[in-house]
DRENDO-1510 file (C-alpha; in Angstrom, 1 decimal, always signed):
<recs>
REC; n; res; u; v; w
REC; 1; MET; -46.4; -23.4; +50.2 .
REC; 2; VAL; -42.9; -21.6; +50.5 .
REC; 3; MET; -42.0; -25.0; +49.7 .
REC; 4; ARG; -44.2; -25.5; +46.9 .
REC; 5; LYS; -42.4; -22.1; +45.3 .
REC; 6; LEU; -38.9; -23.2; +45.5 .
REC; 7; ALA; -39.7; -26.4; +44.2 .
REC; 8; SER; -41.5; -24.6; +41.5 .
REC; 9; GLY; -38.8; -22.0; +40.9 .
REC; 10; ALA; -35.9; -24.8; +41.0 .
REC; 11; ALA; -38.0; -26.6; +38.1 .
REC; 12; LEU; -38.3; -23.5; +36.0 .
REC; 13; ALA; -34.2; -22.9; +36.9 .
REC; 14; ALA; -33.8; -26.5; +35.3 .
REC; 15; ALA; -35.7; -26.2; +32.8 .
REC; 16; THR; -34.2; -22.6; +31.8 .
REC; 17; LEU; -30.7; -24.2; +32.3 .
REC; 18; MET; -32.0; -27.2; +30.2 .
REC; 19; THR; -33.3; -24.8; +27.0 .
REC; 20; ALA; -29.9; -22.6; +27.3 .
REC; 21; GLY; -27.4; -26.1; +26.9 .
REC; 22; GLY; -30.0; -26.9; +24.2 .
REC; 23; ALA; -29.5; -24.6; +22.6 .
REC; 24; PHE; -26.1; -24.1; +23.2 .
REC; 25; ALA; -25.8; -27.7; +21.2 .
REC; 26; ALA; -27.2; -26.3; +18.1 .
REC; 27; ASP; -25.1; -23.6; +17.4 .
REC; 28; LEU; -26.3; -22.5; +13.8 .
REC; 29; VAL; -23.6; -22.8; +11.1 .
REC; 30; GLY; -22.8; -20.1; +9.4 .
REC; 31; GLN; -24.7; -17.3; +11.3 .
REC; 32; PRO; -25.0; -16.4; +15.0 .
REC; 33; THR; -27.4; -18.0; +17.2 .
REC; 34; PRO; -29.7; -16.2; +19.5 .
REC; 35; GLY; -28.4; -16.6; +23.2 .
REC; 36; ALA; -25.5; -17.7; +22.2 .
REC; 37; ILE; -22.1; -17.0; +24.1 .
REC; 38; ASP; -19.8; -19.0; +22.5 .
REC; 39; PHE; -17.8; -18.8; +19.0 .
REC; 40; GLN; -19.9; -19.6; +15.4 .
REC; 41; PRO; -18.9; -23.8; +14.9 .
REC; 42; ALA; -16.0; -23.6; +12.9 .
REC; 43; ALA; -16.4; -24.3; +9.1 .
REC; 44; ALA; -12.1; -24.2; +8.4 .
REC; 45; PRO; -8.6; -24.7; +9.5 .
REC; 46; LEU; -8.2; -21.7; +10.8 .
REC; 47; LYS; -11.6; -21.0; +13.1 .
REC; 48; HIS; -10.3; -24.4; +14.8 .
REC; 49; GLN; -7.2; -22.8; +15.4 .
REC; 50; VAL; -9.1; -19.4; +17.2 .
REC; 51; ILE; -10.9; -22.2; +18.7 .
REC; 52; PHE; -8.3; -23.7; +20.2 .
REC; 53; PHE; -6.6; -21.2; +21.6 .
REC; 54; HIS; -9.6; -19.5; +22.9 .
REC; 55; ASN; -10.6; -22.3; +24.9 .
REC; 56; VAL; -7.8; -24.6; +25.5 .
REC; 57; ILE; -4.9; -21.2; +26.4 .
REC; 58; LEU; -7.0; -18.4; +27.0 .
REC; 59; MET; -9.8; -19.4; +29.0 .
REC; 60; PRO; -8.3; -21.6; +31.8 .
REC; 61; ILE; -5.4; -18.7; +32.4 .
REC; 62; ILE; -8.0; -16.0; +32.2 .
REC; 63; THR; -10.4; -17.7; +34.8 .
REC; 64; GLY; -7.3; -18.6; +36.8 .
REC; 65; ILE; -6.4; -15.3; +37.2 .
REC; 66; VAL; -9.8; -14.1; +38.0 .
REC; 67; LEU; -10.0; -16.7; +40.8 .
REC; 68; LEU; -6.7; -15.6; +42.1 .
REC; 69; VAL; -7.4; -11.8; +42.2 .
REC; 70; MET; -11.2; -12.5; +43.7 .
REC; 71; ALA; -9.2; -14.2; +46.6 .
REC; 72; LEU; -6.6; -11.9; +47.3 .
REC; 73; LEU; -9.4; -8.9; +47.3 .
REC; 74; LEU; -11.6; -11.1; +49.9 .
REC; 75; TRP; -8.3; -12.6; +51.9 .
REC; 76; CYS; -7.5; -8.2; +52.3 .
REC; 77; VAL; -11.2; -7.2; +53.4 .
REC; 78; PHE; -12.0; -9.9; +55.9 .
REC; 79; ARG; -8.6; -10.0; +57.1 .
REC; 80; TYR; -7.1; -6.3; +57.4 .
REC; 81; ASN; -10.4; -4.8; +57.7 .
REC; 82; ARG; -10.2; -2.3; +60.8 .
REC; 83; LYS; -12.8; -5.0; +63.1 .
REC; 84; ALA; -10.2; -8.1; +62.5 .
REC; 85; ASN; -6.6; -5.5; +62.6 .
REC; 86; PRO; -7.1; -2.8; +64.8 .
REC; 87; VAL; -3.3; -2.2; +64.6 .
REC; 88; PRO; -1.8; -2.4; +60.8 .
REC; 89; ALA; +1.3; -3.7; +59.7 .
REC; 90; LYS; +4.6; -0.3; +60.2 .
REC; 91; TRP; +6.3; -2.8; +56.9 .
REC; 92; SER; +5.8; -0.9; +53.1 .
REC; 93; HIS; +6.6; -3.4; +50.6 .
REC; 94; ASN; +7.5; -6.9; +50.6 .
REC; 95; THR; +10.9; -8.0; +47.9 .
REC; 96; MET; +9.5; -11.6; +47.7 .
REC; 97; VAL; +6.6; -10.6; +46.8 .
REC; 98; GLU; +7.4; -7.7; +44.6 .
REC; 99; VAL; +9.3; -10.2; +42.7 .
REC; 100; ILE; +6.5; -12.9; +42.5 .
REC; 101; TRP; +3.6; -10.3; +41.0 .
REC; 102; THR; +6.3; -9.2; +38.8 .
REC; 103; SER; +7.3; -12.5; +37.3 .
REC; 104; ALA; +4.7; -14.6; +37.0 .
REC; 105; PRO; +2.4; -12.1; +34.4 .
REC; 106; VAL; +5.6; -12.1; +32.4 .
REC; 107; LEU; +6.3; -15.7; +32.4 .
REC; 108; ILE; +2.1; -15.9; +31.8 .
REC; 109; LEU; +2.4; -13.7; +29.4 .
REC; 110; MET; +5.3; -15.1; +27.1 .
REC; 111; PHE; +4.0; -18.7; +27.6 .
REC; 112; ILE; +0.7; -17.3; +25.8 .
REC; 113; ALA; +3.0; -15.5; +23.3 .
REC; 114; ILE; +3.9; -19.1; +22.2 .
REC; 115; PHE; +0.6; -20.5; +20.8 .
REC; 116; SER; -0.1; -17.0; +19.4 .
REC; 117; PHE; +2.5; -16.3; +17.5 .
REC; 118; LYS; +1.8; -19.9; +15.8 .
REC; 119; LEU; -1.4; -18.8; +15.1 .
REC; 120; LEU; -0.2; -15.6; +13.5 .
REC; 121; TYR; +1.9; -17.3; +11.8 .
REC; 122; ALA; -1.0; -19.9; +10.4 .
REC; 123; TYR; -2.7; -16.5; +9.1 .
REC; 124; HIS; +0.3; -15.7; +6.9 .
REC; 125; ASP; +1.4; -19.1; +5.8 .
REC; 126; MET; -1.4; -19.7; +3.0 .
REC; 127; PRO; -1.0; -22.9; +1.1 .
REC; 128; LYS; -0.6; -22.9; -2.6 .
REC; 129; ALA; -4.3; -21.1; -3.5 .
REC; 130; ASP; -6.6; -23.1; -5.4 .
REC; 131; LEU; -9.0; -19.7; -6.3 .
REC; 132; THR; -8.1; -16.2; -6.1 .
REC; 133; VAL; -11.1; -13.9; -5.2 .
REC; 134; LYS; -10.6; -10.3; -5.5 .
REC; 135; ALA; -13.2; -8.5; -2.7 .
REC; 136; THR; -12.9; -4.6; -3.4 .
REC; 137; GLY; -15.1; -2.7; -0.1 .
REC; 138; TYR; -17.3; +0.0; -1.2 .
REC; 139; GLN; -19.4; +2.7; +0.4 .
REC; 140; TRP; -21.6; +0.0; +1.4 .
REC; 141; TYR; -21.1; -2.9; -0.7 .
REC; 142; TRP; -18.7; -5.6; -2.2 .
REC; 143; GLY; -17.2; -6.1; -5.5 .
REC; 144; TYR; -16.1; -9.9; -6.0 .
REC; 145; ALA; -13.7; -10.3; -9.0 .
REC; 146; TYR; -12.4; -13.9; -10.2 .
REC; 147; PRO; -9.3; -13.7; -12.2 .
REC; 148; ASP; -8.5; -17.0; -12.6 .
REC; 149; GLN; -11.8; -17.5; -14.3 .
REC; 150; LYS; -11.8; -14.2; -15.8 .
REC; 151; ILE; -15.2; -12.9; -14.5 .
REC; 152; ASP; -14.9; -9.5; -13.7 .
REC; 153; GLU; -15.9; -7.6; -10.7 .
REC; 154; ILE; -19.4; -8.7; -9.1 .
REC; 155; THR; -21.8; -6.9; -7.5 .
REC; 156; SER; -22.9; -7.7; -3.9 .
REC; 157; THR; -25.3; -6.2; -2.4 .
REC; 158; LEU; -27.7; -6.5; +0.4 .
REC; 159; MET; -31.2; -8.4; -0.1 .
REC; 160; PRO; -34.2; -6.5; +0.5 .
REC; 161; GLU; -35.8; -7.4; +3.9 .
REC; 162; ASP; -38.8; -8.3; +2.3 .
REC; 163; GLU; -36.8; -10.9; -0.5 .
REC; 164; ALA; -34.7; -11.8; +3.0 .
REC; 165; LYS; -37.6; -12.7; +4.7 .
REC; 166; ALA; -40.2; -14.1; +2.3 .
REC; 167; LYS; -37.0; -16.4; +1.6 .
REC; 168; GLY; -36.4; -17.2; +5.4 .
REC; 169; LEU; -32.8; -15.7; +5.3 .
REC; 170; PRO; -31.7; -13.6; +8.0 .
REC; 171; TYR; -32.0; -9.9; +7.2 .
REC; 172; ARG; -28.4; -7.5; +6.6 .
REC; 173; LEU; -26.9; -10.9; +6.7 .
REC; 174; ALA; -27.8; -12.8; +3.2 .
REC; 175; ALA; -26.7; -10.9; -0.1 .
REC; 176; ASN; -28.3; -10.3; -3.3 .
REC; 177; ASN; -24.7; -11.9; -5.2 .
REC; 178; PRO; -23.0; -13.8; -2.4 .
REC; 179; MET; -18.9; -15.1; -3.0 .
REC; 180; VAL; -19.5; -18.4; -4.1 .
REC; 181; VAL; -16.5; -20.9; -3.9 .
REC; 182; PRO; -16.0; -24.9; -4.2 .
REC; 183; VAL; -15.6; -27.2; -0.8 .
REC; 184; GLY; -12.3; -28.0; +0.3 .
REC; 185; LYS; -10.0; -25.3; -2.0 .
REC; 186; THR; -7.7; -23.3; -0.8 .
REC; 187; VAL; -9.0; -19.9; -1.3 .
REC; 188; ARG; -6.7; -16.8; -1.1 .
REC; 189; VAL; -8.6; -13.3; -0.5 .
REC; 190; LEU; -7.3; -9.8; -1.8 .
REC; 191; VAL; -9.1; -7.3; -0.2 .
REC; 192; THR; -8.6; -3.2; -1.1 .
REC; 193; GLY; -10.8; -0.5; -0.4 .
REC; 194; ALA; -11.8; +2.2; -3.1 .
REC; 195; ASP; -13.0; +4.6; -0.5 .
REC; 196; VAL; -12.8; +4.4; +2.9 .
REC; 197; ILE; -11.6; +1.4; +5.3 .
REC; 198; HIS; -13.7; -1.5; +5.1 .
REC; 199; ALA; -13.1; -5.3; +7.0 .
REC; 200; TRP; -14.0; -8.5; +4.9 .
REC; 201; ALA; -14.7; -10.5; +7.6 .
REC; 202; ASN; -16.5; -14.0; +8.3 .
REC; 203; PRO; -16.7; -15.9; +11.8 .
REC; 204; ALA; -17.3; -19.3; +10.7 .
REC; 205; PHE; -14.0; -19.6; +8.6 .
REC; 206; GLY; -11.9; -16.7; +11.2 .
REC; 207; THR; -11.0; -14.6; +8.9 .
REC; 208; LYS; -10.9; -10.6; +8.8 .
REC; 209; ILE; -8.7; -8.3; +7.4 .
REC; 210; ASP; -8.9; -4.5; +6.9 .
REC; 211; ALA; -10.2; -3.1; +3.0 .
REC; 212; VAL; -7.7; -0.1; +2.8 .
REC; 213; PRO; -7.6; +1.9; -0.2 .
REC; 214; GLY; -4.9; +2.0; -2.3 .
REC; 215; ARG; -3.4; -1.2; -0.9 .
REC; 216; VAL; -4.0; -4.8; -1.6 .
REC; 217; ASN; -4.7; -7.0; +1.8 .
REC; 218; GLN; -4.9; -10.7; +1.4 .
REC; 219; THR; -6.0; -13.8; +3.5 .
REC; 220; TRP; -7.5; -17.5; +3.1 .
REC; 221; PHE; -9.8; -20.0; +3.7 .
REC; 222; LYS; -10.1; -23.4; +3.5 .
REC; 223; ALA; -14.3; -24.0; +3.7 .
REC; 224; GLU; -14.5; -28.2; +4.9 .
REC; 225; LYS; -18.7; -28.0; +4.8 .
REC; 226; VAL; -21.1; -27.5; +2.2 .
REC; 227; GLY; -23.1; -24.5; +3.3 .
REC; 228; VAL; -24.5; -20.5; +3.3 .
REC; 229; TYR; -21.8; -18.8; +6.2 .
REC; 230; TYR; -22.4; -15.2; +6.6 .
REC; 231; GLY; -20.4; -12.0; +8.1 .
REC; 232; GLN; -20.2; -8.1; +7.9 .
REC; 233; CYS; -18.5; -5.4; +7.4 .
REC; 234; SER; -15.9; -5.1; +10.5 .
REC; 235; GLU; -14.8; -1.3; +10.2 .
REC; 236; LEU; -16.8; +1.6; +10.4 .
REC; 237; CYS; -17.2; +3.0; +7.3 .
REC; 238; GLY; -19.8; +5.3; +7.2 .
REC; 239; ILE; -23.5; +5.6; +7.5 .
REC; 240; ASP; -24.7; +2.0; +5.5 .
REC; 241; HIS; -21.7; +0.5; +7.5 .
REC; 242; ALA; -24.3; -2.3; +9.0 .
REC; 243; PHE; -25.6; -2.8; +5.2 .
REC; 244; MET; -22.4; -4.8; +3.9 .
REC; 245; PRO; -22.6; -8.3; +4.3 .
REC; 246; THR; -20.0; -10.6; +3.1 .
REC; 247; GLU; -22.1; -13.6; +2.4 .
REC; 248; VAL; -20.2; -16.5; +1.0 .
REC; 249; ASP; -21.8; -20.0; -0.1 .
REC; 250; VAL; -19.4; -22.7; -0.5 .
REC; 251; VAL; -20.8; -25.5; -3.1 .
REC; 252; SER; -19.7; -29.0; -5.3 .
REC; 253; GLN; -16.6; -28.2; -7.3 .
REC; 254; ALA; -19.5; -29.4; -10.2 .
REC; 255; ASP; -21.9; -27.0; -8.8 .
REC; 256; PHE; -19.0; -24.0; -9.0 .
REC; 257; ASP; -17.7; -24.7; -12.6 .
REC; 258; LYS; -21.8; -24.6; -13.3 .
REC; 259; TRP; -22.0; -21.0; -11.5 .
REC; 260; VAL; -18.5; -20.2; -13.6 .
REC; 261; ALA; -20.0; -21.3; -17.1 .
REC; 262; SER; -23.1; -19.5; -16.2 .
REC; 263; LYS; -21.1; -16.1; -15.5 .
REC; 264; THR; -18.9; -16.1; -18.6 .
REC; 265; ALA; -21.5; -17.3; -20.8 .
REC; 266; GLY; -22.4; -14.0; -22.3 .
REC; 267; ALA; -19.7; -12.5; -22.1 .
REC; 268; ALA; -17.2; -11.6; -26.0 .
REC; 269; PRO; -14.6; -13.8; -26.6 .
REC; 270; PRO; -11.3; -12.2; -26.9 .
REC; 271; PRO; -9.8; -11.4; -30.4 .
REC; 272; THR; -7.8; -14.1; -32.1 .
REC; 273; PRO; -4.8; -13.2; -34.1 .
REC; 274; SER; -6.6; -13.7; -37.1 .
REC; 275; THR; -8.6; -11.1; -36.6 .
REC; 276; LEU; -6.2; -8.3; -35.9 .
REC; 277; ASP; -3.6; -6.5; -38.0 .
REC; 278; ALA; -0.1; -6.1; -37.7 .
REC; 279; ALA; -0.8; -2.7; -36.2 .
REC; 280; GLY; -3.1; -4.3; -33.8 .
REC; 281; ALA; -6.8; -3.2; -35.6 .
REC; 282; THR; -9.6; -5.0; -36.4 .
REC; 283; ASN; -10.0; -5.9; -40.2 .
REC; 284; ALA; -13.2; -5.7; -39.8 .
REC; 285; PRO; -15.4; -5.5; -43.0 .
REC; 286; ALA; -16.1; -2.3; -44.4 .
REC; 287; PRO; -19.8; -1.1; -43.0 .
REC; 288; GLY; -22.6; -1.2; -46.0 .
REC; 289; PRO; -24.6; +1.7; -47.0 .
REC; 290; ALA; -26.7; +3.7; -44.7 .
REC; 291; PRO; -30.3; +2.3; -44.3 .
REC; 292; ASN; -33.2; +4.5; -45.2 .
REC; 293; GLY; -30.7; +6.5; -46.7 .
REC; 294; ALA; -29.0; +8.1; -43.1 .
REC; 295; VAL; -26.2; +9.5; -43.2 .
REC; 296; PRO; -23.5; +7.4; -41.7 .
REC; 297; GLY; -22.2; +7.7; -38.3 .
REC; 298; ASN; -26.1; +8.9; -37.3 .
REC; 299; PRO; -28.9; +6.5; -36.1 .
REC; 300; PRO; -30.5; +5.2; -39.1 .
REC; 301; ALA; -34.3; +6.7; -40.0 .
REC; 302; LYS; -37.1; +5.2; -38.5 .
REC; 303; PRO; -39.4; +2.8; -41.0 .
REC; 304; GLY; -41.4; +5.3; -43.2 .
REC; 305; ALA; -39.6; +8.6; -42.1 .
REC; 306; ASP; -39.0; +11.3; -45.1 .
REC; 307; VAL; -36.0; +11.3; -45.8 .
REC; 308; ASN; -34.6; +15.0; -48.1 .
REC; 309; PRO; -32.2; +13.1; -50.7 .
REC; 310; ALA; -31.0; +16.7; -51.1 .
REC; 311; ALA; -30.1; +17.0; -47.9 .
REC; 312; PRO; -25.9; +17.9; -47.8 .
REC; 313; ALA; -23.8; +15.1; -47.3 .
REC; 314; THR; -21.5; +14.8; -44.2 .
REC; 315; LYS; -18.0; +16.8; -45.0 .
REC; 316; THR; -15.4; +14.9; -43.9 .
REC; 317; SER; -12.0; +16.4; -42.9 .
REC; 318; VAL; -9.4; +14.7; -43.8 .
REC; 319; LYS; -6.0; +15.7; -42.0 .
REC; 320; THR; -3.2; +16.0; -44.7 .
REC; 321; HIS; +0.5; +16.4; -44.7 .
REC; 322; SER; +1.7; +18.8; -46.1 .
REC; 323; PRO; +5.3; +19.2; -47.6 .
REC; 324; ALA; +8.2; +20.9; -45.2 .
REC; 325; PRO; +7.9; +24.7; -46.3 .
REC; 326; SER; +11.5; +25.4; -48.0 .
REC; 327; LEU; +13.6; +28.5; -46.8 .
REC; 328; LYS; +13.3; +31.2; -49.6 .
REC; 329; LEU; +17.0; +32.7; -49.8 .
REC; 330; ALA; +15.9; +34.9; -53.0 .
REC; 331; ALA; +13.4; +36.7; -50.5 .
REC; 332; LEU; +15.9; +37.1; -48.0 .
REC; 333; ASN; +18.4; +38.7; -50.2 .
</recs>
């Protein structure tokens, strides 16, 4: 009976590990995976470098340090306890040991710094931007403007819970007007804040930068795959800090052009030189007579309303330039 219980327990543990391994192998792209302990899959060059720095450089060093310290602790516990070593040593220090435990961490940190500075330089060494998006953080939503495409600020707020669930989207990550960018293009993001400090972050791209009022910071990414990539404000900014998603929709260039056309379709065309006079005023035709006998400048009367023809006309004050006063010298004599 005991062996049977042990066998069933081992089978359950193996099944759990296999399930966990399957979940680990099937990490969701662009959003967190339940139960995962690793980074989100990379979708931009910077994130690939972040994962390399963490998995190949930091993790082996950290693991080695943990194992070494644990081994030293266990050695001291079992070798130098009262029972195994009833007579303690009389010496207080060892020069060679002190040199080793001082120089070894310095060398380790210098080795880490080589890759750390290289990654930091990559964040600041932005390639030539194909697209610029200005992201402004508000309490508690984001505003996205596209100066190259002449698109004014688009308000991006949290998608309501019922709507997100109806569409099968993750609540508190989905936005109603996400940032839209083309795939394979270098996107420069200018980030600022309008009230308090926020932070624009997207884990799949490896980007996180503070949105500081009165200051414009910048970051960049180059999405490698078409898809939806979720993020959140990563700077504590008030009561609704958890309700500021930074969703980015990566689409094809053709779809991006269609999206830009849809956003600029209703925009009024800029005035042309033919419609402006030398002083910059618009040469628009003079307005015709007001309908229904309404006084110019006032809203027109409703159809069928009585209009009093004897109503006094609105007086228009005209400022005239009087001649300069002459000095009455004769009156002063």
